[in-house]
C-alpha positions in Angstrom: -50.5 0.1 -26.1 -52.2 -2.9 -27.5 -53.3 -0.7 -30.4 -49.7 0.4 -31.1 -48.5 -3.2 -31.1 -51.3 -4.1 -33.6 -50.2 -1.3 -35.9 -46.6 -2.3 -35.6 -47.5 -5.9 -36.4 -49.6 -4.8 -39.4 -46.7 -2.7 -40.7 -44.3 -5.6 -40.3 -46.6 -7.9 -42.1 -47.1 -5.4 -44.9 -43.3 -5.1 -45.3 -42.9 -8.8 -45.3 -45.6 -9.2 -47.9 -43.9 -6.6 -50.0 -40.6 -8.4 -49.8 -42.2 -11.8 -50.6 -44.1 -10.4 -53.5 -41.0 -8.6 -54.7 -39.1 -11.9 -54.6 -41.8 -13.7 -56.4 -41.8 -11.0 -59.1 -38.1 -11.7 -59.6 -38.6 -15.4 -60.2 -38.7 -16.7 -63.8 -42.1 -18.0 -65.0 -43.0 -21.6 -64.2 -42.2 -24.1 -67.0 -44.2 -27.1 -68.0 -42.7 -30.5 -67.7 -42.3 -31.9 -70.3 -42.3 -28.5 -72.1 -44.0 -27.5 -75.3 -42.1 -28.1 -78.6 -38.9 -26.0 -78.9 -39.8 -25.5 -82.6 -43.5 -24.5 -82.7 -44.1 -26.4 -85.9 -45.2 -25.0 -89.3 -47.0 -26.3 -92.4 -45.7 -29.7 -93.3 -48.0 -30.2 -96.4 -45.2 -29.8 -98.9 -43.1 -32.5 -97.2 -46.0 -35.0 -97.3 -46.8 -34.7 -101.0 -45.1 -36.4 -103.9 -41.7 -37.1 -102.4 -39.1 -39.6 -103.8 -38.6 -42.8 -101.8 -35.8 -42.5 -99.3 -34.9 -40.4 -96.3 -36.3 -36.9 -96.1 -33.8 -34.1 -96.1 -33.4 -31.1 -93.8 -35.6 -28.9 -95.9 -38.4 -31.5 -95.9 -38.4 -32.0 -92.1 -37.9 -28.3 -91.2 -41.6 -27.9 -90.4 -40.9 -30.0 -87.2 -37.1 -29.8 -86.7 -36.7 -26.1 -87.5 -34.0 -24.9 -89.9 -31.0 -27.2 -90.3 -28.2 -27.2 -92.9 -27.8 -31.0 -92.5 -29.4 -34.0 -90.8 -26.1 -35.1 -89.5 -26.0 -35.5 -85.7 -23.9 -32.8 -84.0 -21.9 -33.9 -81.0 -23.3 -31.3 -78.6 -26.8 -31.4 -79.9 -28.4 -33.4 -77.1 -29.2 -31.9 -73.8 -27.6 -33.2 -70.6 -29.4 -36.1 -69.0 -29.9 -34.0 -65.9 -32.3 -31.8 -67.9 -34.8 -34.6 -68.3 -38.2 -34.1 -66.9 -38.2 -37.6 -65.4 -35.2 -38.5 -63.2 -34.4 -42.1 -62.7 -37.2 -44.0 -61.2 -39.7 -41.2 -61.8 -42.5 -42.0 -64.3 -44.7 -39.8 -66.5 -48.2 -39.5 -65.0 -49.6 -41.4 -68.1 -47.6 -44.5 -67.2 -48.8 -44.7 -63.6 -52.4 -44.0 -64.8 -52.3 -47.1 -67.1 -49.8 -49.5 -65.5 -50.2 -48.5 -61.9 -48.0 -47.0 -59.2 -45.7 -50.1 -59.1 -44.3 -49.3 -62.6 -40.6 -48.4 -62.5 -39.3 -46.3 -65.4 -35.9 -46.9 -66.8 -33.6 -43.9 -67.7 -31.8 -44.6 -70.9 -28.6 -43.0 -72.0 -28.0 -41.4 -75.4 -25.8 -44.3 -76.5 -28.7 -46.7 -76.1 -30.3 -45.3 -79.3 -29.4 -46.2 -82.8 -26.7 -48.9 -82.2 -24.0 -46.3 -82.9 -25.0 -45.8 -86.5 -25.0 -42.4 -88.2 -28.3 -40.6 -88.0 -28.7 -40.6 -91.8 -28.7 -44.4 -92.0 -31.8 -44.4 -89.8 -33.5 -41.6 -91.7 -33.2 -39.4 -88.6 -32.6 -35.7 -88.8 -30.7 -35.0 -85.6 -29.3 -37.2 -82.9 -31.1 -40.4 -81.9 -29.6 -40.1 -78.5 -31.7 -36.9 -77.8 -34.6 -39.3 -77.3 -33.2 -40.1 -73.9 -34.4 -36.7 -72.5 -38.0 -35.3 -72.5 -37.2 -31.6 -73.1 -39.5 -30.6 -76.0 -37.0 -31.4 -78.8 -35.9 -34.6 -80.4 -34.8 -36.1 -83.8 -37.2 -36.2 -86.7 -37.8 -39.6 -88.3 -38.4 -38.6 -92.0 -38.8 -41.4 -94.6 -40.8 -42.1 -97.7 -40.8 -45.9 -97.9 -41.9 -47.8 -101.0 -41.0 -51.2 -99.5 -37.6 -51.1 -101.3 -35.9 -48.3 -99.4 -32.9 -49.6 -97.4 -32.4 -47.9 -94.0 -31.7 -49.1 -90.5 -34.5 -49.1 -87.9 -34.2 -46.9 -84.9 -33.1 -49.4 -82.2 -33.4 -48.8 -78.5 -31.1 -51.0 -76.4 -32.9 -51.9 -73.1 -31.1 -55.2 -72.3 -28.8 -53.8 -69.6 -31.8 -52.2 -67.7 -34.1 -55.2 -67.4 -34.7 -57.0 -64.1 -34.9 -60.8 -64.0 -38.6 -60.7 -64.5 -41.5 -58.3 -65.1 -43.8 -56.8 -67.7 -42.4 -54.3 -70.2 -44.1 -51.1 -71.4 -42.9 -48.1 -73.3 -43.8 -44.4 -73.1 -43.3 -42.3 -76.2 -43.8 -38.6 -76.7 -44.0 -37.6 -80.3 -45.7 -35.4 -82.9 -46.3 -35.3 -86.6 -47.4 -38.0 -89.1 -46.7 -41.5 -88.0 -46.7 -44.7 -90.1 -44.5 -46.8 -87.8 -44.5 -49.8 -85.5 -42.9 -50.0 -82.1 -41.6 -53.6 -81.9 -40.2 -55.4 -78.9 -37.7 -58.2 -79.7 -35.5 -60.7 -77.9 -32.5 -62.7 -79.0 -29.4 -61.5 -80.8 -28.8 -59.8 -84.2 -29.6 -60.7 -86.8 -31.9 -63.4 -85.5 -34.2 -61.3 -83.4 -37.6 -62.7 -82.5 -40.6 -60.3 -82.3 -42.4 -60.8 -79.0 -44.9 -58.0 -79.3 -45.6 -54.8 -81.2 -47.7 -51.7 -81.2 -48.8 -49.1 -83.8 -47.6 -45.6 -83.1 -50.6 -43.6 -84.0 -51.3 -39.9 -83.1 -53.2 -37.0 -84.4 -51.5 -35.2 -87.3 -50.6 -32.1 -85.4 -47.8 -29.8 -84.4 -48.2 -30.5 -80.6 -46.7 -33.5 -78.8 -48.8 -36.5 -77.9 -47.8 -38.8 -75.1 -48.6 -42.5 -75.6 -48.1 -45.5 -73.3 -47.6 -48.8 -75.0 -48.4 -51.6 -72.5 -51.2 -53.6 -74.0 -53.6 -53.1 -77.0 -56.9 -54.9 -76.8 -57.8 -53.6 -80.3 -54.9 -55.5 -81.8 -55.0 -58.3 -79.4 -51.5 -57.7 -78.2 -50.5 -57.6 -74.6 -47.5 -56.3 -72.7 -44.5 -58.6 -72.9 -44.0 -60.6 -69.7 -40.6 -62.1 -68.9 -40.4 -64.6 -66.1 -36.7 -65.4 -66.4 -33.6 -63.5 -67.4 -33.1 -65.6 -70.5 -36.4 -64.4 -71.9 -35.8 -60.7 -71.3 -36.3 -58.4 -74.3 -33.0 -57.1 -75.7 -33.9 -54.1 -78.0 -37.0 -52.3 -79.0 -37.1 -50.7 -82.5 -39.1 -48.1 -84.3 -39.9 -49.4 -87.7 -41.2 -47.0 -90.4 -44.1 -48.3 -92.3 -43.6 -49.7 -95.8 -45.8 -48.7 -98.7 -45.8 -49.6 -102.3 -44.0 -48.1 -105.4 -47.4 -46.6 -106.4 -48.1 -45.2 -102.9 -45.1 -44.9 -100.6 -45.7 -44.7 -96.8 -44.5 -41.4 -95.4 -43.4 -40.9 -91.8 -42.6 -37.4 -90.6 -42.4 -37.7 -86.8 -40.4 -35.8 -84.1 -39.7 -38.1 -81.2 -39.1 -36.0 -78.0 -38.4 -39.0 -75.8 -38.7 -42.7 -75.2 -39.1 -44.0 -71.6 -39.4 -47.8 -71.1 -40.9 -49.0 -67.8 -41.2 -52.4 -66.0 -44.1 -53.6 -63.9 -43.0 -56.3 -61.4 -44.9 -59.6 -61.3 
């Protein structure tokens, strides 16, 4: 009798295992978060050669952005905020690893990028607002700058998210060739005051690199600390590097996402 019960239990367990395995087989494969680049990336050498000063066009940034007819931002180009890998308050592991578990990440909205300017004025191919979501796809900053090119920096409005005090850092996920600064400013336009800055540097590659800008012993810069609301930083900005007429500085960088964070005092 006991032997029969054992056989019945074994059969039941086998059936259960078959059902569970069948259900697992029906599930889609697990996805990485944040995911790999939506556009895998191709040879960018032709875009980095002798290019005229100014914003790079869709053909020149296609190695990172994929095929586009225009760099103009399309209204439905950005994913929904709910698709972001990092919901409000949740930080990338790299942030906690450098700044500690007390760091609180700020979820930006698409409208916080670019000050409402057309993407072409910022030398962006695609929507600046897509940088609010870490999803493997963002606008490409493409510019050949000889020091005389006129274009608007990519501003990131963080004023409405800052607490009364704390230390500010920024997480950036990007790929490509970077010749840019990440500047943190306070005050009002046009009289902004730079309070700290960082070089955005990464391997020249087709894969995304995640960087945390909090302090930089090499440059002697430290995270900006605000002890009162009046000193809070207002925007951050990505400033493409300026070269010379003889040797322009080229930036060809896809920016998947930007996530500011605050560490309380």
